C-alpha positions in Angstrom: 1.1 33.5 217.9 3.7 31.6 215.7 4.9 35.1 214.0 4.8 36.6 217.0 7.0 34.1 218.7 9.6 33.9 215.9 9.8 38.0 216.4 10.4 37.7 219.6 13.1 34.8 219.3 14.6 37.0 216.6 14.5 40.0 219.2 16.4 37.7 221.7 19.0 36.6 219.1 19.4 40.7 218.0 19.9 41.5 221.6 22.3 38.2 222.5 24.1 39.7 219.3 23.9 43.0 220.4 25.2 42.3 224.0 28.5 40.1 222.8 29.5 43.0 220.2 29.5 45.3 223.3 31.7 43.2 225.5 34.2 42.9 222.3 33.4 46.8 221.6 34.8 47.6 224.8 37.7 45.2 224.8 39.3 46.5 221.4 38.4 50.5 222.6 40.0 49.7 225.8 43.1 48.0 224.5 43.1 51.0 221.5 43.3 54.1 224.5 45.9 52.2 226.5 48.3 51.6 223.6 47.9 55.6 222.7 48.7 56.4 226.2 51.8 54.3 226.1 52.9 56.0 222.9 51.8 59.3 224.3 49.8 60.2 221.9 47.4 63.5 223.1 44.7 65.5 221.6 46.6 66.8 218.7 46.4 62.8 217.6 42.7 62.5 218.7 41.8 66.0 216.9 43.5 64.8 213.4 42.2 61.2 213.7 38.8 62.5 214.0 38.8 64.6 211.0 40.4 61.9 209.1 38.1 59.0 210.3 35.0 60.1 210.8 34.4 61.2 207.3 35.3 57.5 205.7 32.8 56.3 208.4 30.0 58.1 207.6 30.4 57.8 203.5 30.9 54.0 204.4 27.6 54.4 206.2 25.0 56.4 204.4 26.4 55.7 201.3 24.9 59.1 199.7 23.7 58.5 195.7 22.2 61.6 194.8 23.6 65.3 194.7 21.3 66.2 197.6 22.8 63.1 199.5 26.0 64.0 198.8 25.4 68.0 199.3 24.1 66.6 203.1 26.9 64.0 203.7 29.2 67.3 203.0 27.5 69.3 205.4 26.8 67.0 208.4 31.2 66.5 207.8 31.6 70.5 208.2 29.4 70.6 211.2 31.2 67.3 212.5 34.6 69.3 211.8 33.3 72.4 213.6 32.2 70.4 216.8 35.4 69.0 216.8 37.2 72.6 216.8 35.0 73.0 219.6 35.8 70.4 221.7 39.6 69.8 221.2 40.9 73.3 220.5 38.3 75.9 222.3 37.5 73.9 224.9 41.3 74.0 226.8 41.8 77.0 225.8 38.9 79.1 226.8 37.1 76.5 228.6 39.1 75.3 231.3 38.8 75.1 235.4 36.3 77.5 236.8 35.1 78.1 233.3 33.9 74.8 232.1 30.5 75.5 233.1 30.5 76.9 229.9 30.9 74.0 228.3 27.4 72.5 227.9 26.3 76.3 227.2 28.3 76.5 224.0 27.4 73.4 223.1 23.9 73.9 222.9 24.1 77.0 220.8 26.3 75.4 218.5 23.8 72.6 217.9 21.0 74.8 217.5 22.6 76.8 215.3 23.8 74.4 213.2 20.4 71.9 213.0 18.8 75.5 212.4 21.4 76.0 209.1 20.7 72.3 208.2 17.1 72.2 208.2 17.1 75.6 206.5 19.2 74.7 203.2 18.2 71.1 202.5 14.3 71.1 204.4 12.8 74.5 204.5 9.9 74.7 202.2 10.0 71.0 201.6 6.9 70.4 204.1 9.4 69.2 206.8 8.1 71.0 209.9 10.3 72.5 212.7 8.2 72.3 216.1 9.1 74.4 218.9 7.6 74.4 222.0 8.3 76.7 224.9 6.9 76.7 228.3 6.2 80.2 230.0 6.9 79.3 233.6 10.1 80.9 234.3 11.5 78.0 236.8 11.2 75.6 233.9 14.2 77.2 232.0 16.7 76.9 235.2 18.0 73.4 234.0 20.8 75.4 232.5 22.3 75.9 236.1 21.5 72.6 237.2 23.9 70.7 234.1 26.3 73.5 234.6 27.3 73.0 238.4 28.0 69.4 237.4 30.2 70.6 234.8 31.7 73.5 237.5 32.6 70.9 239.9 34.2 68.8 237.3 35.8 71.2 236.0 37.8 73.1 239.1 39.0 69.3 239.7 40.1 68.0 236.6 43.3 69.0 234.7 42.9 70.2 231.6 46.4 69.6 230.6 46.3 65.7 231.3 47.4 63.2 228.6 45.6 60.3 227.8 45.6 57.4 230.4 45.5 54.1 230.8 41.8 54.3 232.5 40.8 56.9 230.1 38.2 54.5 227.8 37.4 52.0 231.0 36.2 55.3 233.2 33.9 56.7 230.2 32.6 53.6 230.1 31.5 53.4 233.6 30.4 56.8 233.3 28.0 56.0 230.7 26.5 52.7 232.7 26.2 54.9 236.0 24.5 57.9 234.1 22.2 54.9 232.1 21.3 53.0 236.0 20.3 56.5 237.3 18.7 58.3 235.0 16.9 55.1 233.5 15.5 54.4 237.1 14.4 58.0 237.3 13.2 57.7 233.7 11.6 54.3 234.6 9.5 55.6 237.6 8.1 58.9 235.7 6.1 56.8 233.1 5.4 54.2 236.6 4.5 56.5 239.4 1.3 59.2 238.4 2.8 62.2 240.5 5.8 61.9 238.4 4.2 60.9 235.1 2.2 64.5 235.6 5.8 66.5 235.3 7.3 64.5 232.8 4.2 64.5 229.9 4.8 67.5 229.1 8.0 66.6 227.7 6.2 63.7 226.1 4.2 66.7 224.0 7.2 66.1 221.6 7.0 63.2 219.2 10.0 61.7 217.9 9.2 63.3 214.1 9.3 66.5 215.9 12.2 66.2 217.7 15.3 69.1 217.8 17.5 70.9 220.5 14.4 72.7 221.9 13.2 69.3 223.2 15.9 68.9 225.6 14.6 72.4 227.4 10.6 71.8 227.0 10.2 70.2 230.1 8.9 71.1 234.1 11.4 72.1 236.5 11.0 69.1 238.7 11.1 66.6 235.7 14.1 68.4 234.6 15.9 68.2 237.8 14.9 64.6 238.3 16.6 63.6 234.7 19.1 65.1 235.4 20.6 63.3 238.3 22.7 61.5 235.9 25.1 64.3 235.1 25.4 64.8 238.9 26.1 61.4 239.5 28.3 61.3 236.7 30.2 64.1 238.3 30.5 62.8 241.6 31.7 59.5 239.8 34.3 61.3 237.3 35.7 62.7 240.9 35.7 59.9 242.9 37.1 57.1 240.8 40.2 59.0 239.9 39.5 60.5 236.5 41.8 64.1 236.5 40.5 64.6 232.3 37.6 66.6 231.3 36.8 64.4 228.3 33.8 62.0 230.3 31.5 64.8 231.1 32.3 66.7 227.9 31.1 63.7 225.8 28.2 62.8 228.1 26.8 66.3 227.5 27.5 66.3 223.6 26.2 62.8 223.6 22.9 63.7 225.9 22.0 66.6 223.9 22.5 64.7 220.6 19.7 62.5 222.0 16.9 64.9 221.3 18.9 66.1 218.0 16.6 66.4 215.0 19.7 64.9 212.6 21.2 62.7 214.9 21.7 60.2 212.7 24.0 62.6 210.3 26.3 63.9 212.7 29.0 62.3 215.1 27.2 61.3 218.5 30.6 61.7 220.2 33.8 63.7 220.2 36.6 62.8 222.2 36.0 58.9 222.1 34.5 59.1 218.6 36.1 55.5 218.1 32.8 54.4 220.1 30.8 55.5 217.5 32.5 54.9 214.4 32.8 51.3 215.0 28.6 51.8 215.6 28.4 52.9 212.4 30.3 50.4 210.8 28.7 47.7 211.9 25.0 49.3 212.0 24.4 48.8 215.4 22.5 51.4 218.1 24.3 54.5 218.7 24.7 56.0 221.7 22.6 59.1 221.2 20.1 57.3 218.7 18.2 55.0 221.8 16.5 57.4 223.7 15.5 58.8 220.2 13.0 56.2 220.1 11.7 56.6 223.2 9.3 59.4 221.9 8.3 57.0 219.7 7.6 53.7 221.9 6.8 55.7 225.2 7.0 51.3 226.5 10.8 51.1 226.3 14.1 52.4 225.7 14.1 53.7 229.4 17.7 54.7 229.8 19.6 57.5 228.2 22.1 55.6 226.0 21.2 52.0 225.6 24.0 50.4 227.6 21.6 48.9 230.0 18.4 46.8 228.7 15.1 47.4 229.2 14.2 44.4 231.4 16.5 45.9 233.9 14.1 48.4 234.7 10.6 46.9 234.1 11.8 43.5 236.2 13.5 44.5 238.8 13.3 48.4 239.4 9.6 47.9 240.9 10.6 44.9 242.8 12.6 47.2 245.3 11.5 47.1 248.5 8.9 44.3 247.7 6.1 46.2 246.5 5.0 48.4 243.1 5.4 52.2 243.2 3.6 52.6 240.3 0.1 51.7 238.8 -0.9 48.2 239.8 -1.6 47.0 236.1 1.5 45.8 234.0 3.3 48.3 231.9 3.7 46.3 228.5 6.8 46.4 227.5 8.5 46.7 223.7 8.5 43.2 222.9 5.1 41.9 224.7 3.6 45.0 222.6 5.0 44.1 219.0 3.7 40.5 220.2 0.1 41.4 221.0 0.4 43.8 217.8 1.5 40.6 215.7 -1.4 38.6 217.5 -3.9 40.9 216.5 -3.1 41.1 213.1 -3.0 38.0 213.0 -6.9 37.7 214.3 -7.8 40.6 212.1 -6.6 38.3 208.9 -8.3 35.2 209.7 -11.4 37.7 210.2 
């Protein structure tokens, strides 16, 4: 029991550190983007900053030592450069206004091709599997229209020639929080309410070690609609909050698709607001697309998409809305309680 309590105290201190770090990170990045707006910096500056800074940050984080590690690192840098070209150059030229609905389709295709080439180049024939699960129900594949509709709304109401403004980064943070709140509540109920779990459990046939881009679309259509309400709410928030750029939704799609990416830790998880990811790399904290990836290993936690909201917000407060439990009456174990029980059972087996 003492070991379990020590682990819980360690976990609590880590969560406390992450909260302080996140607050300082948001303050620093808000001031940084305000300075960029004051100096009149635009997409050209952001593109070249991405090209120069991200390889250095990734090298400091990954520290490749072998020839294979260096080759994988260079491959990941090439993938990042291709993604940056699509986001910073291709999108403003060809995917603006009424064609912005094509952006998530282009990103899916790009990530799918790059992930497949990465697998064939370094893991094929080495005992590493690439699992592709497909649903034969045609309705399960209309998710793209749900997401594309959100981007169409944003594209029609965005100014694709707008320069960086003082409110860009704060609105991006608000959108992440809003997305995580909507997604987290819907996701938590999908695990608590038996009727919703019947739709959601298909998606969990993908275990963490098998995740790849195809996992984003392996889900029942009803579950897909529920899980992607976050994109619709984010598009509505971007418009009503006075955001005039498309950067918010573009990075949400980029990070959202990365949550099920096979090699998610190798590549950058944001483009327009890559500084957010760079700081997480340098300080060794959980990254924006890596959070939900862990949910497929531990279903009793990691309910939000990007980790901006803690699990206890959902496990302690969401079920009490309306004064009653909407799911099974038994208490669902959280990540912390599961660890405590595991430590207690391990200690008991050692004493026996």
